C-alpha positions in Angstrom: 19.6 -48.2 -19.6 17.5 -46.6 -22.3 18.9 -43.3 -23.6 16.3 -41.0 -25.0 17.7 -39.1 -27.9 17.0 -35.3 -28.0 16.1 -33.4 -31.1 19.3 -32.2 -32.8 18.1 -28.7 -33.8 16.4 -27.4 -30.7 16.1 -29.1 -27.4 13.0 -27.4 -26.2 9.3 -27.9 -25.8 7.1 -26.8 -28.7 3.4 -26.4 -28.9 0.6 -24.9 -30.8 0.7 -21.3 -31.3 -0.5 -18.6 -29.0 -1.6 -16.1 -31.7 -1.7 -12.9 -29.7 -3.1 -10.7 -32.5 -1.8 -7.4 -31.2 1.7 -8.6 -30.8 2.9 -9.0 -34.3 5.8 -6.5 -33.9 9.3 -7.5 -34.9 11.5 -9.1 -32.2 13.9 -6.3 -32.5 13.1 -2.7 -31.6 16.3 -1.1 -33.0 17.7 -0.9 -36.5 19.9 -3.9 -35.8 18.8 -7.3 -37.0 20.1 -10.9 -36.5 22.0 -10.6 -39.7 24.2 -7.7 -38.4 26.9 -9.8 -36.7 30.5 -8.6 -36.6 33.6 -9.4 -34.7 32.5 -6.9 -32.0 28.9 -7.3 -30.8 26.6 -4.4 -31.5 24.1 -3.5 -28.7 20.6 -4.8 -29.4 17.2 -3.9 -28.1 14.7 -6.7 -27.7 11.0 -6.5 -27.2 9.6 -9.0 -24.6 5.9 -9.6 -24.0 4.1 -10.9 -20.9 0.8 -12.7 -21.0 -1.1 -9.6 -19.8 -0.2 -7.9 -23.1 2.5 -5.7 -21.7 5.7 -5.0 -23.7 9.1 -4.5 -22.2 12.1 -3.2 -24.2 15.4 -4.6 -23.0 18.9 -3.5 -24.2 21.9 -5.8 -24.2 25.5 -5.0 -25.1 26.1 -8.6 -26.1 24.1 -8.2 -29.3 23.1 -11.4 -31.1 25.1 -13.4 -28.6 22.5 -12.4 -25.9 21.1 -15.6 -24.3 17.7 -16.5 -23.1 19.1 -16.7 -19.6 20.2 -13.0 -19.7 16.7 -12.1 -20.9 15.1 -14.1 -18.1 17.3 -12.5 -15.4 16.5 -9.0 -16.7 12.8 -9.7 -16.9 12.8 -11.0 -13.3 14.5 -7.8 -12.2 12.2 -5.6 -14.3 9.0 -7.2 -13.0 10.2 -7.3 -9.4 9.8 -11.1 -9.1 11.7 -13.2 -6.5 15.3 -13.4 -7.6 15.9 -16.9 -6.4 12.7 -18.6 -7.6 11.6 -16.5 -10.6 13.6 -18.6 -13.0 11.8 -21.7 -11.8 8.4 -20.2 -12.4 8.9 -18.5 -15.7 10.9 -19.0 -18.9 11.6 -17.1 -22.2 9.6 -18.4 -25.2 9.9 -17.8 -28.9 6.3 -17.9 -30.2 4.2 -17.3 -33.2 0.6 -18.3 -34.2 2.2 -21.5 -35.7 4.8 -22.6 -33.2 6.0 -22.1 -29.6 9.5 -22.9 -28.3 10.5 -22.7 -24.7 14.1 -21.7 -24.7 16.9 -22.9 -22.5 19.1 -20.5 -20.7 22.0 -21.0 -23.2 19.9 -20.5 -26.3 20.5 -17.4 -28.4 17.1 -16.0 -29.4 18.5 -13.7 -32.1 20.2 -16.6 -33.8 17.1 -18.8 -33.5 15.1 -16.1 -35.1 17.2 -16.5 -38.2 16.3 -20.3 -38.2 12.5 -19.7 -37.7 11.6 -20.6 -41.2 13.6 -23.8 -40.8 11.7 -24.7 -37.6 8.4 -24.1 -39.3 9.3 -26.4 -42.1 10.5 -29.1 -39.8 7.8 -29.0 -37.1 4.6 -27.6 -38.7 2.5 -28.1 -41.8 2.5 -24.4 -42.7 2.4 -23.6 -46.4 5.0 -21.6 -48.2 3.3 -18.2 -47.7 2.9 -18.7 -44.0 6.4 -19.9 -43.5 7.9 -16.8 -45.2 5.5 -14.3 -43.6 5.5 -15.6 -40.0 7.7 -13.8 -37.4 8.0 -14.9 -33.8 8.0 -12.8 -30.7 9.8 -13.1 -27.4 7.4 -14.0 -24.6 8.0 -14.3 -20.8 5.6 -17.0 -19.6 5.1 -20.0 -17.3 7.8 -22.6 -17.3 6.3 -25.7 -18.8 8.1 -27.9 -16.3 6.8 -26.1 -13.2 4.9 -28.8 -11.3 1.7 -28.1 -9.5 3.1 -28.9 -6.1 5.6 -26.1 -6.3 3.1 -23.7 -8.0 0.5 -24.1 -5.2 3.1 -22.9 -2.7 3.5 -19.5 -4.4 2.4 -16.5 -2.3 4.0 -13.6 -4.2 1.4 -11.3 -5.6 3.3 -10.5 -8.8 3.9 -14.1 -9.6 0.3 -15.0 -9.0 -0.8 -12.1 -11.2 1.3 -13.4 -14.1 0.1 -17.0 -13.7 -3.5 -15.7 -13.6 -3.1 -13.7 -16.8 -1.7 -16.7 -18.6 -4.5 -19.0 -17.4 -7.1 -16.4 -18.4 -5.5 -16.2 -21.8 -5.7 -20.0 -22.3 -9.3 -20.1 -21.1 -10.5 -17.2 -23.3 -8.8 -18.6 -26.4 -10.6 -21.9 -25.9 -7.4 -23.9 -25.5 -8.7 -25.7 -22.4 -11.8 -28.0 -22.8 -13.8 -26.5 -19.9 -17.5 -27.1 -19.3 -20.0 -24.2 -19.4 -20.6 -24.1 -15.7 -16.9 -23.7 -14.9 -16.6 -21.1 -17.7 -19.4 -19.1 -16.1 -17.7 -19.3 -12.7 -14.4 -18.2 -14.1 -16.0 -15.3 -15.9 -17.6 -14.2 -12.7 -14.3 -14.2 -10.9 -12.7 -12.4 -13.8 -15.4 -9.7 -13.7 -14.8 -9.3 -9.9 -11.1 -8.9 -10.5 -11.3 -6.4 -13.4 -14.6 -4.6 -12.6 -14.4 -4.7 -8.8 -17.2 -5.7 -6.6 -20.6 -6.1 -8.2 -22.9 -3.1 -8.1 -26.2 -2.1 -9.7 -24.5 -0.8 -12.8 -23.3 -4.3 -13.7 -26.5 -5.3 -15.6 -27.1 -7.6 -18.5 -27.0 -4.6 -20.8 -23.6 -3.6 -19.4 -22.1 -7.0 -20.4 -24.2 -7.5 -23.6 -21.4 -6.3 -26.0 -18.5 -7.5 -23.8 -19.1 -11.2 -23.6 -16.0 -12.0 -25.7 -13.9 -10.4 -22.9 -15.1 -13.1 -20.5 -15.9 -16.2 -22.6 -14.3 -18.2 -25.4 -16.0 -17.8 -28.8 -17.9 -21.0 -28.7 -19.8 -19.8 -25.7 -20.7 -16.4 -27.1 -22.5 -18.0 -30.2 -22.4 -15.0 -32.5 -24.1 -14.7 -35.9 -27.1 -16.6 -37.1 -26.7 -19.5 -34.7 -26.8 -17.1 -31.8 -30.0 -15.4 -33.1 -31.7 -18.8 -33.4 -30.6 -19.8 -29.9 -32.0 -16.6 -28.5 -35.4 -17.1 -30.3 -35.9 -20.6 -29.0 -34.6 -20.1 -25.5 -37.1 -20.6 -22.8 -38.2 -17.5 -20.9 -37.1 -19.2 -17.7 -33.6 -19.9 -19.0 -31.2 -17.0 -18.2 -29.2 -15.5 -20.9 -25.4 -15.7 -20.9 -25.3 -12.1 -19.8 -27.6 -12.9 -16.9 -25.5 -15.8 -15.9 -22.4 -13.6 -15.9 -24.1 -11.0 -13.7 -25.1 -13.7 -11.2 -21.6 -15.1 -11.2 -20.1 -11.6 -10.8 -22.4 -11.0 -7.8 -21.5 -14.3 -6.2 -17.7 -13.9 -6.7 -18.0 -10.4 -5.1 -19.5 -11.8 -1.9 -16.7 -14.1 -0.9 -13.3 -12.5 -1.4 -13.0 -8.9 -2.5 -9.2 -9.0 -2.4 -7.8 -9.0 -6.0 -5.0 -11.5 -5.2 -7.4 -13.9 -3.5 -9.7 -13.7 -6.5 -6.8 -14.6 -8.8 -6.0 -17.5 -6.5 -9.6 -18.7 -6.8 -9.4 -18.5 -10.6 -6.1 -20.5 -10.6 -7.5 -23.0 -8.1 -10.2 -24.1 -10.5 -7.8 -24.1 -13.4 -5.3 -26.3 -11.5 -8.0 -28.8 -10.8 -8.1 -29.6 -14.5 -5.6 -32.3 -15.4 -4.5 -30.4 -18.6 -3.6 -27.2 -16.8 -0.1 -25.9 -17.7 0.1 -28.2 -20.7 2.1 -27.5 -23.8 -0.2 -28.0 -26.8 1.0 -29.8 -29.9 -0.8 -30.3 -33.2 -1.3 -33.8 -34.5 -3.6 -36.2 -36.3 -4.9 -39.6 -35.7 -6.9 -42.1 -37.7 -10.7 -41.8 -37.6 -13.3 -44.3 -38.6 -16.0 -42.8 -40.9 -19.5 -42.7 -39.6 -21.4 -45.9 -40.3 -24.3 -43.8 -41.4 -22.3 -42.0 -44.1 -22.8 -43.2 -47.6 -19.1 -42.8 -48.3 -17.9 -44.6 -45.2 -17.8 -47.9 -47.1 -15.5 -46.3 -49.7 -13.2 -44.2 -47.5 -13.2 -46.4 -44.4 -10.8 -44.2 -42.4 -9.9 -40.6 -42.4 -7.5 -38.4 -40.4 -8.8 -36.5 -37.3 -6.9 -33.4 -36.3 -6.2 -33.4 -32.5 -4.4 -31.4 -29.9 -1.9 -33.3 -27.7 -1.7 -31.6 -24.3 1.4 -32.6 -22.3 2.3 -31.4 -18.8 4.3 -32.6 -15.9 1.7 -35.1 -14.9 0.0 -36.6 -17.9 -0.7 -36.6 -21.7 -4.1 -35.7 -23.1 -5.7 -36.2 -26.5 -8.1 -33.4 -27.2 -10.3 -33.1 -30.3 -9.9 -30.1 -32.4 -13.6 -29.2 -32.6 -15.2 -26.3 -30.9 -15.9 -26.7 -28.0 -13.0 -29.1 -27.5 -13.3 -32.2 -25.3 -10.8 -34.7 -23.8 -10.8 -37.9 -25.7 -8.0 -39.6 -23.7 -6.2 -38.9 -20.5 -3.2 -40.9 -19.4 -0.9 -40.3 -16.4 2.6 -41.3 -17.1 2.5 -44.4 -14.9 -0.4 -45.7 -16.9 1.2 -45.6 -20.4 4.2 -46.4 -22.5 5.4 -44.5 -25.5 8.0 -44.4 -28.3 9.0 -42.0 -31.1 8.8 -43.4 -34.6 10.9 -41.5 -37.1 9.4 -41.3 -40.6 11.5 -43.3 -43.1 10.1 -41.7 -46.2 10.3 -38.3 -47.7 7.5 -36.0 -48.8 5.1 -33.4 -47.5 2.5 -36.0 -46.5 4.9 -38.2 -44.5 5.1 -37.5 -40.8 6.9 -39.0 -37.9 4.7 -40.3 -35.1 4.4 -40.9 -31.4 3.0 -44.3 -30.4 1.2 -44.5 -27.0 0.3 -47.8 -25.4 -2.0 -48.3 -22.4 -4.0 -51.0 -20.7 -7.8 -51.2 -21.1 -10.7 -53.5 -20.5 -13.4 -54.4 -23.0 -16.9 -55.1 -21.6 -19.5 -57.3 -23.2 -23.3 -57.3 -23.0 -23.2 -60.5 -20.9 -21.2 -58.6 -18.2 -18.0 -60.4 -19.1 -14.8 -58.5 -19.7 -11.4 -58.9 -21.3 -8.2 -57.2 -20.5 -6.5 -55.7 -23.6 -3.6 -53.5 -24.5 -4.3 -50.6 -26.9 -1.9 -48.6 -29.0 -2.7 -45.2 -30.5 -0.4 -43.7 -33.1 -0.3 -39.9 -33.4 1.1 -38.5 -36.6 2.8 -35.2 -36.3 6.0 -33.3 -37.3 6.2 -32.3 -33.6 6.7 -35.9 -32.5 10.4 -35.4 -31.6 9.4 -32.4 -29.3 6.6 -34.4 -27.7 9.0 -37.3 -27.1 11.6 -35.0 -25.5 9.0 -33.4 -23.2 7.5 -36.7 -22.0 11.0 -38.1 -21.4 12.0 -35.1 -19.2 8.7 -35.1 -17.3 9.0 -38.8 -16.6 12.7 -38.4 -15.6 11.8 -35.7 -13.1 8.9 -37.8 -11.7 11.4 -40.7 -11.2 13.8 -38.4 -9.4 10.9 -37.3 -7.1 10.0 -41.0 -6.5 13.6 -41.8 -5.5 13.6 -38.9 -3.0 10.3 -40.1 -1.6 11.6 -43.6 -1.2 14.7 -42.3 0.7 12.5 -40.3 3.0 10.2 -43.2 3.5 13.0 -45.6 4.4 14.4 -43.1 6.9 11.1 -42.6 8.6 9.5 -46.1 8.4 12.2 -48.5 7.3 10.3 -49.6 4.1 10.7 -48.4 0.5 7.2 -49.4 -0.8 5.3 -46.3 -2.1 2.4 -45.7 -4.5 3.6 -44.3 -7.9 5.0 -40.8 -7.7 2.3 -39.3 -10.0 -0.4 -40.6 -7.6 1.0 -39.6 -4.2 2.8 -37.1 -2.1 4.4 -37.5 1.3 3.9 -35.9 4.7 6.8 -34.5 6.8 6.4 -37.6 8.9 7.2 -39.8 5.8 3.6 -41.1 5.3 2.2 -41.3 1.8 -0.9 -39.2 1.0 -2.8 -40.8 -1.9 -4.5 -38.3 -4.2 -7.8 -39.0 -5.9 -7.3 -39.2 -9.7 -9.5 -36.9 -11.7 -12.0 -38.9 -13.7 -12.4 -37.6 -17.3 -15.0 -38.5 -19.9 -13.0 -40.7 -22.3 -14.1 -40.8 -25.9 -12.2 -44.0 -26.8 -14.8 -45.2 -29.1 -13.7 -42.4 -31.5 -10.1 -43.5 -31.4 -8.7 -46.0 -33.9 -6.3 -48.1 -31.9 -4.4 -51.4 -32.4 -5.8 -53.8 -29.8 -3.9 -56.8 -28.5 -4.2 -59.2 -25.6 -1.7 -58.8 -22.7 0.2 -61.7 -24.3 0.7 -59.6 -27.5 -1.7 -61.5 -29.7 -4.1 -59.6 -32.0 -7.4 -59.1 -30.1 -10.5 -60.5 -31.9 -12.7 -57.4 -32.3 -16.2 -57.7 -30.8 -18.7 -55.0 -30.0 -18.1 -53.4 -26.6 -16.8 -50.3 -24.8 -13.3 -49.7 -23.5 -12.3 -48.3 -20.1 -8.9 -47.6 -18.6 -7.5 -50.2 -16.2 -4.4 -50.7 -14.1 -0.8 -49.4 -14.9 1.6 -51.7 -16.7 3.4 -54.3 -14.5 5.5 -55.9 -17.1 6.8 -54.7 -20.5 8.2 -56.5 -23.5 11.6 -55.5 -24.7 10.4 -54.6 -28.2 7.0 -53.6 -29.6 5.6 -53.4 -33.1 6.5 -50.1 -34.7 4.4 -50.2 -37.9 1.8 -52.5 -39.5 4.6 -53.8 -41.7 6.2 -55.5 -38.7 9.3 -53.3 -37.9 10.1 -53.0 -34.2 11.0 -50.3 -31.8 11.2 -50.2 -28.0 8.4 -48.6 -26.1 9.2 -46.9 -22.8 6.9 -47.0 -19.8 6.3 -43.9 -17.7 6.7 -45.9 -14.4 10.1 -47.4 -15.0 13.3 -46.0 -13.6 15.7 -46.7 -16.4 14.9 -43.6 -18.4 17.5 -40.8 -18.5 17.2 -37.5 -20.2 19.7 -34.9 -21.4 17.6 -31.8 -21.3 
């Protein structure tokens, strides 16, 4: 049985910062600070933010020994959320523009606050000035391990409102790679929620100076680029303001109820495979453009990427604006391993190795099955490894439960992979259609091998994803030098976690 080692400093998910600009206040609202510890705990007041920009001040007599679980319980009570399920939906996070940590119930936020500079040094590439000036806040937001099946069952208006506010925040910050048509639809629903039903006062002029409230920055196109785009736009092509007015009008026709509108907004967001992901910063190798005069000299360069991980899959997203998904892999179609950096220095990172099956197609219509390995270099690799291991562990537990139910109902244990199916009350599997994404694998530098493990002779062609793994070797190549480390497949049952 393979044991996945947890990070020794903090066993929680980490991601790339939220950066709420108007929430830079200190974690503590009283004169007490994390350094003021004594034999008898002093009461402490803590500020906690929600994703709708609301601040709540909580007072605890346990002082610096106050746990995230206590804060979570108090916030559930203060917000009027369901007492039994609120803890499953939301967690306490310690966040800054550079790092996000989802805390466990036994963690002590006041003590972790004192270690924040250490965390930034370990898990980010922040320079000295940012490390010593950065201060985190306490945030009450969606639990990263809440699966979509449970989220879709939520009917409580207050829970839906908080989930909507968080989804809207991620959309407007450009953290999700959403196409322009969907962004316009979401903007129309948002306008109907916050402005009410469309009326004659909601004109293009009304929205002209408010586009940033409804669209990410890359859609607004401010400055010189925006002026050029307006000059050369066809007279028959509607402006962004005009498209927002139309979307607002359409959203107002269907469901005027605020909660139903929020559900519509969430419904579209949930259809995107990266919804609910924790975002990590990383970098991968990138081949220089063949048309570049320096490409022959440089050959390869690093490409900054965002690694989005949720309960269903891992995504590699480019760091450009607008962002796009370069690779999407459900857990049953990949293997992974954490490679710890053996050298010291600011430029030396640990990495996460991802392996998946592909097919190379040739101009003569022939094809060859191959195995590709992508190495992601990042100081957050231990966190990524921990989160993937926990998600896979929970999927395996779900699959075991489905098999038991299937055996009870039909007498057979054969089921599709848990990440691809659900089951009816009668014990029958319901196979879901996988979302097809536009892969940009030609931009990825991967090690390519045959299914037998031999180096694949590179020929010109395009790669597409194929079947999940059926058989894994016990050891895989860790680095180009030839050291080995086991890779773990997302569909196997021998993975255990200690989260």
